[in-house]
One Martini backbone bead per residue (centre of mass of N, CA, C, O) as a GRO file, in nm:
protein
  274
    1UNK     BB    1  14.065   9.371   6.944
    2UNK     BB    2  13.731   9.326   6.886
    3UNK     BB    3  13.534   9.140   6.712
    4UNK     BB    4  13.213   9.088   6.647
    5UNK     BB    5  13.190   8.798   6.764
    6UNK     BB    6  13.325   8.880   7.033
    7UNK     BB    7  13.119   9.096   7.117
    8UNK     BB    8  12.876   8.911   7.125
    9UNK     BB    9  12.993   8.714   7.333
   10UNK     BB   10  13.030   8.925   7.554
   11UNK     BB   11  12.737   9.013   7.576
   12UNK     BB   12  12.619   8.723   7.638
   13UNK     BB   13  12.798   8.696   7.904
   14UNK     BB   14  12.729   8.983   8.060
   15UNK     BB   15  12.441   9.108   8.037
   16UNK     BB   16  12.264   8.902   8.198
   17UNK     BB   17  12.397   8.964   8.469
   18UNK     BB   18  12.328   9.263   8.489
   19UNK     BB   19  12.023   9.228   8.459
   20UNK     BB   20  11.981   9.046   8.706
   21UNK     BB   21  12.093   9.240   8.919
   22UNK     BB   22  11.901   9.479   8.863
   23UNK     BB   23  11.638   9.321   8.908
   24UNK     BB   24  11.701   9.222   9.197
   25UNK     BB   25  11.733   9.495   9.331
   26UNK     BB   26  11.443   9.585   9.282
   27UNK     BB   27  11.280   9.337   9.388
   28UNK     BB   28  11.396   9.330   9.675
   29UNK     BB   29  11.344   9.619   9.771
   30UNK     BB   30  11.040   9.642   9.703
   31UNK     BB   31  10.941   9.369   9.817
   32UNK     BB   32  11.039   9.406  10.111
   33UNK     BB   33  10.869   9.659  10.170
   34UNK     BB   34  10.592   9.546  10.109
   35UNK     BB   35  10.611   9.318  10.321
   36UNK     BB   36  10.665   9.493  10.570
   37UNK     BB   37  10.393   9.653  10.550
   38UNK     BB   38  10.210   9.399  10.576
   39UNK     BB   39  10.342   9.308  10.867
   40UNK     BB   40  10.265   9.547  10.990
   41UNK     BB   41  10.087   9.717  11.186
   42UNK     BB   42   9.789   9.849  11.096
   43UNK     BB   43   9.791  10.104  11.277
   44UNK     BB   44  10.060  10.218  11.181
   45UNK     BB   45  10.004  10.245  10.874
   46UNK     BB   46   9.745  10.413  10.898
   47UNK     BB   47   9.873  10.657  11.054
   48UNK     BB   48  10.118  10.689  10.815
   49UNK     BB   49   9.953  10.755  10.592
   50UNK     BB   50   9.966  11.002  10.323
   51UNK     BB   51   9.707  10.889  10.174
   52UNK     BB   52   9.375  10.813  10.112
   53UNK     BB   53   9.455  10.694   9.866
   54UNK     BB   54   9.467  10.395   9.676
   55UNK     BB   55   9.638  10.180   9.518
   56UNK     BB   56   9.615   9.984   9.248
   57UNK     BB   57   9.669   9.707   9.063
   58UNK     BB   58   9.715   9.869   8.803
   59UNK     BB   59   9.938  10.046   8.912
   60UNK     BB   60  10.139   9.818   8.976
   61UNK     BB   61  10.161   9.700   8.694
   62UNK     BB   62  10.266   9.955   8.560
   63UNK     BB   63  10.518   9.996   8.735
   64UNK     BB   64  10.652   9.726   8.664
   65UNK     BB   65  10.656   9.749   8.357
   66UNK     BB   66  10.826  10.012   8.343
   67UNK     BB   67  11.067   9.900   8.512
   68UNK     BB   68  11.167   9.688   8.307
   69UNK     BB   69  11.270   9.895   8.105
   70UNK     BB   70  11.466  10.040   8.294
   71UNK     BB   71  11.642   9.796   8.359
   72UNK     BB   72  11.741   9.755   8.070
   73UNK     BB   73  11.879  10.031   8.045
   74UNK     BB   74  12.068   9.998   8.288
   75UNK     BB   75  12.210   9.744   8.176
   76UNK     BB   76  12.323   9.877   7.921
   77UNK     BB   77  12.486  10.081   8.079
   78UNK     BB   78  12.654   9.870   8.231
   79UNK     BB   79  12.785   9.758   7.976
   80UNK     BB   80  12.920  10.024   7.897
   81UNK     BB   81  13.099  10.032   8.149
   82UNK     BB   82  13.245   9.770   8.090
   83UNK     BB   83  13.372   9.868   7.827
   84UNK     BB   84  13.512  10.123   7.937
   85UNK     BB   85  13.694   9.970   8.137
   86UNK     BB   86  13.832   9.786   7.918
   87UNK     BB   87  13.940  10.075   7.763
   88UNK     BB   88  14.015  10.297   8.002
   89UNK     BB   89  13.785  10.511   8.066
   90UNK     BB   90  13.746  10.353   8.331
   91UNK     BB   91  13.785  10.320   8.697
   92UNK     BB   92  13.761   9.988   8.842
   93UNK     BB   93  13.833   9.866   9.152
   94UNK     BB   94  13.939   9.597   9.304
   95UNK     BB   95  13.876   9.568   9.595
   96UNK     BB   96  13.976   9.643   9.960
   97UNK     BB   97  14.188   9.790  10.142
   98UNK     BB   98  14.244   9.914  10.445
   99UNK     BB   99  14.383  10.190  10.336
  100UNK     BB  100  14.106  10.245  10.141
  101UNK     BB  101  13.850  10.310  10.311
  102UNK     BB  102  13.845  10.619  10.341
  103UNK     BB  103  13.858  10.700  10.039
  104UNK     BB  104  13.605  10.531   9.965
  105UNK     BB  105  13.406  10.680  10.149
  106UNK     BB  106  13.449  10.957  10.015
  107UNK     BB  107  13.350  10.866   9.736
  108UNK     BB  108  13.066  10.790   9.822
  109UNK     BB  109  12.978  11.067   9.918
  110UNK     BB  110  13.032  11.214   9.653
  111UNK     BB  111  12.835  11.044   9.484
  112UNK     BB  112  12.574  11.113   9.638
  113UNK     BB  113  12.590  11.420   9.613
  114UNK     BB  114  12.606  11.428   9.303
  115UNK     BB  115  12.341  11.277   9.250
  116UNK     BB  116  12.152  11.476   9.387
  117UNK     BB  117  12.215  11.712   9.198
  118UNK     BB  118  12.148  11.574   8.933
  119UNK     BB  119  11.856  11.506   9.004
  120UNK     BB  120  11.742  11.780   9.061
  121UNK     BB  121  11.803  11.919   8.777
  122UNK     BB  122  11.675  11.704   8.592
  123UNK     BB  123  11.400  11.693   8.726
  124UNK     BB  124  11.328  11.990   8.693
  125UNK     BB  125  11.354  11.994   8.385
  126UNK     BB  126  11.125  11.770   8.334
  127UNK     BB  127  10.899  11.994   8.431
  128UNK     BB  128  10.896  12.114   8.180
  129UNK     BB  129  10.650  12.148   7.952
  130UNK     BB  130  10.838  12.048   7.702
  131UNK     BB  131  10.935  11.768   7.872
  132UNK     BB  132  10.730  11.609   8.041
  133UNK     BB  133  10.582  11.422   7.834
  134UNK     BB  134  10.852  11.271   7.742
  135UNK     BB  135  10.998  11.209   8.039
  136UNK     BB  136  10.767  11.223   8.316
  137UNK     BB  137  10.465  11.125   8.308
  138UNK     BB  138  10.470  10.830   8.397
  139UNK     BB  139  10.560  10.876   8.691
  140UNK     BB  140  10.291  11.067   8.746
  141UNK     BB  141  10.075  10.837   8.743
  142UNK     BB  142  10.174  10.813   9.044
  143UNK     BB  143   9.999  10.965   9.277
  144UNK     BB  144  10.009  10.685   9.445
  145UNK     BB  145  10.272  10.547   9.548
  146UNK     BB  146  10.488  10.272   9.520
  147UNK     BB  147  10.770  10.087   9.535
  148UNK     BB  148  10.732  10.010   9.220
  149UNK     BB  149  10.790  10.323   9.120
  150UNK     BB  150  11.101  10.369   9.122
  151UNK     BB  151  11.120  10.275   8.782
  152UNK     BB  152  10.870  10.446   8.655
  153UNK     BB  153  10.966  10.520   8.338
  154UNK     BB  154  11.053  10.679   8.087
  155UNK     BB  155  11.300  10.616   7.869
  156UNK     BB  156  11.441  10.899   7.880
  157UNK     BB  157  11.469  10.904   8.187
  158UNK     BB  158  11.637  10.650   8.217
  159UNK     BB  159  11.878  10.762   8.062
  160UNK     BB  160  11.938  11.005   8.239
  161UNK     BB  161  11.986  10.838   8.502
  162UNK     BB  162  12.213  10.649   8.389
  163UNK     BB  163  12.438  10.867   8.302
  164UNK     BB  164  12.572  10.936   8.570
  165UNK     BB  165  12.778  10.709   8.601
  166UNK     BB  166  12.972  10.763   8.357
  167UNK     BB  167  13.026  11.057   8.431
  168UNK     BB  168  13.163  11.004   8.702
  169UNK     BB  169  13.383  10.794   8.592
  170UNK     BB  170  13.544  10.999   8.417
  171UNK     BB  171  13.663  11.149   8.703
  172UNK     BB  172  13.624  10.890   8.908
  173UNK     BB  173  13.757  10.658   9.083
  174UNK     BB  174  13.624  10.320   9.158
  175UNK     BB  175  13.519  10.093   9.362
  176UNK     BB  176  13.327   9.819   9.350
  177UNK     BB  177  13.210   9.851   9.636
  178UNK     BB  178  13.106  10.139   9.600
  179UNK     BB  179  12.916  10.078   9.369
  180UNK     BB  180  12.736   9.882   9.523
  181UNK     BB  181  12.651  10.074   9.755
  182UNK     BB  182  12.531  10.296   9.582
  183UNK     BB  183  12.309  10.123   9.436
  184UNK     BB  184  12.174  10.033   9.698
  185UNK     BB  185  12.107  10.310   9.812
  186UNK     BB  186  11.938  10.412   9.576
  187UNK     BB  187  11.704  10.198   9.589
  188UNK     BB  188  11.626  10.232   9.884
  189UNK     BB  189  11.552  10.536   9.874
  190UNK     BB  190  11.347  10.508   9.646
  191UNK     BB  191  11.139  10.316   9.780
  192UNK     BB  192  11.092  10.495  10.031
  193UNK     BB  193  10.974  10.744   9.865
  194UNK     BB  194  10.726  10.522   9.764
  195UNK     BB  195  10.563  10.395  10.016
  196UNK     BB  196  10.311  10.583  10.150
  197UNK     BB  197  10.477  10.564  10.423
  198UNK     BB  198  10.605  10.675  10.709
  199UNK     BB  199  10.944  10.569  10.809
  200UNK     BB  200  11.022  10.792  10.994
  201UNK     BB  201  11.096  10.927  11.282
  202UNK     BB  202  11.040  11.119  11.516
  203UNK     BB  203  11.202  11.436  11.464
  204UNK     BB  204  11.367  11.431  11.199
  205UNK     BB  205  11.320  11.721  11.051
  206UNK     BB  206  11.437  11.879  11.329
  207UNK     BB  207  11.709  11.770  11.310
  208UNK     BB  208  12.033  11.874  11.307
  209UNK     BB  209  12.160  11.592  11.180
  210UNK     BB  210  11.893  11.469  10.992
  211UNK     BB  211  11.692  11.685  10.848
  212UNK     BB  212  11.846  11.683  10.551
  213UNK     BB  213  11.699  11.420  10.523
  214UNK     BB  214  11.472  11.265  10.348
  215UNK     BB  215  11.158  11.184  10.373
  216UNK     BB  216  10.886  11.031  10.248
  217UNK     BB  217  10.699  11.288  10.216
  218UNK     BB  218  10.867  11.444  10.015
  219UNK     BB  219  10.795  11.266   9.755
  220UNK     BB  220  10.491  11.242   9.793
  221UNK     BB  221  10.429  11.542   9.741
  222UNK     BB  222  10.526  11.538   9.451
  223UNK     BB  223  10.309  11.340   9.347
  224UNK     BB  224  10.051  11.496   9.451
  225UNK     BB  225  10.143  11.786   9.289
  226UNK     BB  226  10.372  11.802   9.057
  227UNK     BB  227  10.553  11.947   9.277
  228UNK     BB  228  10.796  12.000   9.442
  229UNK     BB  229  11.041  11.823   9.564
  230UNK     BB  230  11.325  11.736   9.372
  231UNK     BB  231  11.472  11.576   9.557
  232UNK     BB  232  11.622  11.280   9.703
  233UNK     BB  233  11.817  11.282   9.977
  234UNK     BB  234  11.805  11.600  10.002
  235UNK     BB  235  11.708  11.944  10.096
  236UNK     BB  236  11.903  12.179  10.000
  237UNK     BB  237  11.807  12.253   9.713
  238UNK     BB  238  11.517  12.323   9.783
  239UNK     BB  239  11.589  12.544   9.989
  240UNK     BB  240  11.766  12.726   9.806
  241UNK     BB  241  11.530  12.731   9.558
  242UNK     BB  242  11.226  12.726   9.676
  243UNK     BB  243  11.101  12.395   9.642
  244UNK     BB  244  10.978  12.348   9.908
  245UNK     BB  245  10.729  12.246  10.075
  246UNK     BB  246  10.555  12.433  10.306
  247UNK     BB  247  10.432  12.144  10.451
  248UNK     BB  248  10.649  11.934  10.522
  249UNK     BB  249  10.688  11.933  10.830
  250UNK     BB  250  10.385  11.906  10.909
  251UNK     BB  251  10.331  11.646  10.752
  252UNK     BB  252  10.524  11.474  10.912
  253UNK     BB  253  10.395  11.526  11.194
  254UNK     BB  254  10.123  11.407  11.123
  255UNK     BB  255  10.228  11.118  11.039
  256UNK     BB  256  10.375  11.094  11.348
  257UNK     BB  257  10.177  11.233  11.573
  258UNK     BB  258  10.257  11.556  11.638
  259UNK     BB  259   9.983  11.613  11.496
  260UNK     BB  260   9.698  11.693  11.386
  261UNK     BB  261   9.482  11.577  11.162
  262UNK     BB  262   9.362  11.715  10.858
  263UNK     BB  263   9.027  11.731  10.748
  264UNK     BB  264   8.795  11.765  10.476
  265UNK     BB  265   8.491  11.845  10.415
  266UNK     BB  266   8.250  11.901  10.179
  267UNK     BB  267   8.192  12.201  10.313
  268UNK     BB  268   8.506  12.286  10.414
  269UNK     BB  269   8.540  12.179  10.687
  270UNK     BB  270   8.758  12.150  10.953
  271UNK     BB  271   8.899  11.855  11.102
  272UNK     BB  272   9.014  11.681  11.382
  273UNK     BB  273   9.257  11.416  11.418
  274UNK     BB  274   9.439  11.207  11.631
   0.00000   0.00000   0.00000
């Protein structure tokens, strides 16, 4: 049993490392995508841009500032997981033997599927009028999101999103490698959903094998409308619950050049642009 001075020493030894890793994960994922979009051919990004409005420098500063608070909350949650593992509440296994690869991969799939369900229902709940202002309004200040918006949460939403990990670990033992891959996948898919440019290839949404995975426009429509498309990785909850945007497939195809893009003039007349 650790006494208070020992607990403080443990916190000072462990928490800064967790905080640094969480901050680096966010900064590398969002920063790499921002840089990739800047280096991509201008014609490609212009053709695939999902909104005519451009995010401002003030938007990006706000997104980064809010994300720093979220990262701190995630790191505190990570320290709580560290304590729980140390007291036998959670099982996080080191290493990964050859014979454990298949069970570990199955655990990773289960974790991603469970997180998608958790995200859908908590996200949809936070859109309830009585909860939205307290939990979710800050995130929706990014009407035209950038990759920096991935963690731009109100602190109560950050807590809700952080809690998934210890809840899952209460019931399922996880290898440390699986935990690392899951957290990496989570931030990568998160920044991709906020890219503002369609990143997925033509034909994706109608593919029998891949169409159930959300493209960038899926979450962008959610930001643009403040409704529809509550899922994170997959489309199935939105489709089952009738909350997928009616124009999702066509919006994707317009963004990838499979349909003419429709713009509306001031007098309400629609014109087609190739």
